[in-house]
C-alpha positions as semicolon CSV with decimal commas, in nm:
position;residue;x (nm);y (nm);z (nm)
1;X;0,710;-2,062;2,532
2;X;0,336;-2,065;2,612
3;X;0,307;-1,694;2,523
4;X;0,501;-1,754;2,200
5;X;0,269;-2,038;2,100
6;X;-0,036;-1,825;2,183
7;X;0,090;-1,538;1,966
8;X;0,154;-1,776;1,676
9;X;-0,223;-1,807;1,647
10;X;-0,227;-1,463;1,486
11;X;-0,103;-1,635;1,170
12;X;-0,454;-1,770;1,109
13;X;-0,644;-1,447;1,176
14;X;-0,842;-1,333;0,873
15;X;-0,722;-1,025;0,685
16;X;-0,973;-0,850;0,459
17;X;-0,961;-0,544;0,239
18;X;-0,665;-0,333;0,352
19;X;-0,753;-0,324;0,719
20;X;-0,484;-0,364;0,986
21;X;-0,716;-0,266;1,271
22;X;-0,670;-0,605;1,440
23;X;-0,318;-0,505;1,543
24;X;-0,337;-0,127;1,502
25;X;-0,640;-0,051;1,718
26;X;-0,486;-0,234;2,012
27;X;-0,154;-0,053;1,974
28;X;0,039;-0,372;1,895
29;X;0,187;-0,192;1,593
30;X;0,262;0,179;1,585
31;X;0,399;0,402;1,312
32;X;0,609;0,714;1,300
33;X;0,412;0,976;1,100
34;X;0,516;1,056;0,746
35;X;0,622;1,416;0,670
36;X;0,323;1,443;0,432
37;X;-0,041;1,336;0,424
38;X;-0,143;1,137;0,119
39;X;-0,507;1,193;0,214
40;X;-0,465;1,571;0,220
41;X;-0,288;1,560;-0,116
42;X;-0,567;1,346;-0,261
43;X;-0,835;1,586;-0,139
44;X;-0,645;1,879;-0,290
45;X;-0,612;1,724;-0,634
46;X;-0,967;1,586;-0,639
47;X;-1,112;1,930;-0,569
48;X;-1,299;2,048;-0,878
49;X;-1,226;1,732;-1,079
50;X;-1,507;1,571;-1,276
51;X;-1,354;1,223;-1,302
52;X;-1,115;1,008;-1,101
53;X;-0,968;0,660;-1,086
54;X;-0,845;0,494;-0,767
55;X;-0,599;0,220;-0,857
56;X;-0,575;-0,074;-0,618
57;X;-0,856;0,039;-0,391
58;X;-0,825;-0,262;-0,157
59;X;-1,156;-0,281;0,024
60;X;-1,236;0,080;-0,066
61;X;-1,154;0,196;0,285
62;X;-0,946;0,498;0,185
63;X;-1,150;0,615;-0,113
64;X;-1,474;0,605;0,086
65;X;-1,331;0,869;0,321
66;X;-1,259;1,123;0,047
67;X;-1,619;1,239;-0,002
68;X;-1,742;1,421;-0,195
69;X;-1,596;1,234;-0,491
70;X;-1,599;1,348;-0,854
71;X;-1,921;1,268;-1,039
72;X;-1,748;0,991;-1,236
73;X;-1,527;0,789;-1,003
74;X;-1,403;0,436;-1,068
75;X;-1,186;0,203;-0,861
76;X;-0,981;-0,096;-0,969
77;X;-0,877;-0,398;-0,763
78;X;-0,681;-0,706;-0,869
79;X;-0,703;-0,914;-0,549
80;X;-1,023;-1,115;-0,590
81;X;-1,124;-1,141;-0,220
82;X;-1,117;-0,761;-0,193
83;X;-1,351;-0,698;-0,487
84;X;-1,685;-0,777;-0,314
85;X;-1,571;-0,588;-0,004
86;X;-1,491;-0,281;-0,213
87;X;-1,817;-0,307;-0,406
88;X;-2,022;-0,330;-0,087
89;X;-1,851;-0,019;0,046
90;X;-1,825;0,191;-0,269
91;X;-2,130;0,105;-0,481
92;X;-2,366;0,300;-0,250
93;X;-2,138;0,601;-0,311
94;X;-2,179;0,573;-0,687
95;X;-1,834;0,427;-0,745
96;X;-1,796;0,138;-0,990
97;X;-1,538;-0,121;-0,879
98;X;-1,366;-0,299;-1,168
99;X;-1,169;-0,616;-1,115
100;X;-0,849;-0,623;-1,323
101;X;-0,579;-0,883;-1,378
102;X;-0,284;-0,650;-1,424
103;X;-0,206;-0,280;-1,425
104;X;-0,071;-0,299;-1,780
105;X;-0,423;-0,341;-1,918
106;X;-0,667;-0,089;-1,775
107;X;-1,021;-0,139;-1,918
108;X;-1,087;0,230;-1,984
109;X;-1,097;0,453;-2,289
110;X;-0,816;0,693;-2,369
111;X;-0,823;1,020;-2,174
112;X;-1,093;0,907;-1,931
113;X;-0,976;1,067;-1,607
114;X;-0,873;1,404;-1,467
115;X;-0,713;1,248;-1,158
116;X;-0,560;0,908;-1,092
117;X;-0,493;0,809;-0,731
118;X;-0,259;0,524;-0,653
119;X;-0,169;0,431;-0,299
120;X;0,074;0,141;-0,264
121;X;-0,030;-0,014;-0,596
122;X;0,186;-0,103;-0,896
123;X;0,127;0,089;-1,218
124;X;0,228;0,093;-1,582
125;X;0,339;0,439;-1,692
126;X;0,210;0,390;-2,047
127;X;-0,137;0,290;-1,927
128;X;-0,155;0,570;-1,673
129;X;-0,061;0,815;-1,948
130;X;-0,316;0,668;-2,189
131;X;-0,619;0,691;-1,959
132;X;-0,534;1,036;-1,821
133;X;-0,659;1,350;-1,991
134;X;-0,407;1,617;-2,088
135;X;-0,294;1,836;-1,798
136;X;-0,438;1,579;-1,556
137;X;-0,299;1,459;-1,224
138;X;-0,131;1,135;-1,123
139;X;-0,085;1,111;-0,747
140;X;0,089;0,809;-0,599
141;X;0,233;0,703;-0,267
142;X;0,457;0,401;-0,305
143;X;0,626;0,147;-0,079
144;X;0,996;0,161;-0,155
145;X;1,217;-0,139;-0,218
146;X;1,395;-0,135;0,119
147;X;1,072;-0,130;0,321
148;X;1,100;-0,320;0,653
149;X;1,424;-0,481;0,536
150;X;1,515;-0,554;0,899
151;X;1,240;-0,819;0,907
152;X;1,401;-0,995;0,612
153;X;1,743;-0,972;0,773
154;X;1,622;-1,115;1,104
155;X;1,441;-1,398;0,928
156;X;1,731;-1,469;0,694
157;X;1,510;-1,398;0,392
158;X;1,636;-1,195;0,093
159;X;1,464;-0,878;-0,022
160;X;1,245;-0,922;-0,327
161;X;1,483;-0,859;-0,620
162;X;1,194;-0,730;-0,834
163;X;1,144;-0,433;-0,598
164;X;1,473;-0,383;-0,416
165;X;1,573;-0,081;-0,629
166;X;1,226;0,080;-0,634
167;X;1,269;0,437;-0,506
168;X;1,170;0,798;-0,564
169;X;1,457;0,843;-0,808
170;X;1,363;0,546;-1,025
171;X;0,996;0,646;-1,025
172;X;1,078;1,003;-1,129
173;X;1,301;0,877;-1,409
174;X;1,013;0,664;-1,541
175;X;0,766;0,954;-1,537
176;X;0,960;1,265;-1,630
177;X;0,940;1,222;-2,010
178;X;0,559;1,221;-2,006
179;X;0,479;1,420;-1,693
180;X;0,573;1,739;-1,517
181;X;0,666;1,655;-1,159
182;X;0,471;1,880;-0,921
183;X;0,562;1,732;-0,582
184;X;0,799;1,462;-0,461
185;X;0,918;1,337;-0,124
186;X;1,076;1,028;0,030
187;X;1,092;0,911;0,390
188;X;1,202;0,619;0,607
189;X;0,975;0,632;0,914
190;X;0,995;0,370;1,187
191;X;0,738;0,098;1,249
192;X;0,730;-0,057;1,595
193;X;0,605;-0,408;1,680
194;X;0,522;-0,486;2,042
195;X;0,475;-0,863;2,010
196;X;0,565;-1,139;1,767
197;X;0,200;-1,207;1,685
198;X;0,174;-0,861;1,533
199;X;0,484;-0,931;1,322
200;X;0,333;-1,256;1,197
201;X;-0,002;-1,093;1,119
202;X;0,178;-0,822;0,921
203;X;0,387;-1,070;0,721
204;X;0,081;-1,280;0,637
205;X;-0,106;-0,969;0,520
206;X;0,173;-0,853;0,285
207;X;0,310;-1,175;0,130
208;X;0,550;-0,989;-0,102
209;X;0,770;-0,889;0,195
210;X;0,881;-1,249;0,254
211;X;0,745;-1,462;-0,033
212;X;0,610;-1,801;0,077
213;X;0,630;-1,699;0,443
214;X;0,498;-1,958;0,687
215;X;0,535;-1,985;1,062
216;X;0,677;-2,336;1,034
217;X;0,946;-2,232;0,785
218;X;1,069;-1,945;1,006
219;X;0,975;-2,073;1,351
220;X;1,327;-2,059;1,501
221;X;1,391;-1,705;1,374
222;X;1,047;-1,594;1,494
223;X;1,122;-1,732;1,838
224;X;1,447;-1,532;1,851
225;X;1,252;-1,219;1,753
226;X;0,999;-1,300;2,026
227;X;1,276;-1,319;2,285
228;X;1,419;-0,988;2,162
229;X;1,081;-0,815;2,195
230;X;1,022;-0,963;2,540
231;X;1,363;-0,834;2,653
232;X;1,352;-0,489;2,488
233;X;0,980;-0,420;2,482
234;X;0,950;-0,373;2,105
235;X;1,112;-0,425;1,765
236;X;1,176;-0,127;1,539
237;X;1,201;-0,155;1,161
238;X;1,228;0,115;0,896
239;X;0,956;0,168;0,642
240;X;1,030;0,313;0,298
241;X;0,772;0,547;0,144
242;X;0,774;0,803;-0,133
243;X;0,519;1,041;-0,279
244;X;0,485;1,176;-0,632
245;X;0,236;1,417;-0,782
246;X;0,270;1,473;-1,156
247;X;0,077;1,649;-1,435
248;X;0,041;1,481;-1,774
249;X;0,196;1,672;-2,066
């Protein structure tokens, strides 16, 4: 019980930008590799482009590692605490970070970008189409609707009904009238937690997995998960990811 109570303290650890290093760098969470590299795809499609938009840049961690960037590169972020973090990281690289309220209203002129990158961010197909030039690229990696569903099952929490059916098929169906699909893939790699504190840190960082998650509300279920991990050494769950690269018509 003392170890369990100690690990519960991870619920108050600060999470900034899109940085899971607190649990990743110590090996408390490990991931099965995807059968593709979103970073390699991004570098490929950015090559030779003169303009780019990174939707949902988080703290700018990923975009800052794609240098050299197109001459005109902009990033959007809707989560207010991330905006100053992203600006501190990206402004020295010549990237303007624009805070937005929703993806259905992008504050850019029509046909502004040759490439739009979108990693794990929602998007509005009409707006993406509007701000892309003709024959331009939309590259997205998405979290599918069944992501880490085992956590919800173990906690007795339902999957988010707004996202449960989100998959490669539904995304393709939304895009195919306005885009030519260049690449697509879907995968369900494992994610392994080695202690309950790492589970709690993860759930606090992504509040859409279990809306209104608190340690107190799920304490009994968390304790059962803790006992399972102590007995078996780890807890495996299945992620849900898919990739789409499309060219605007």
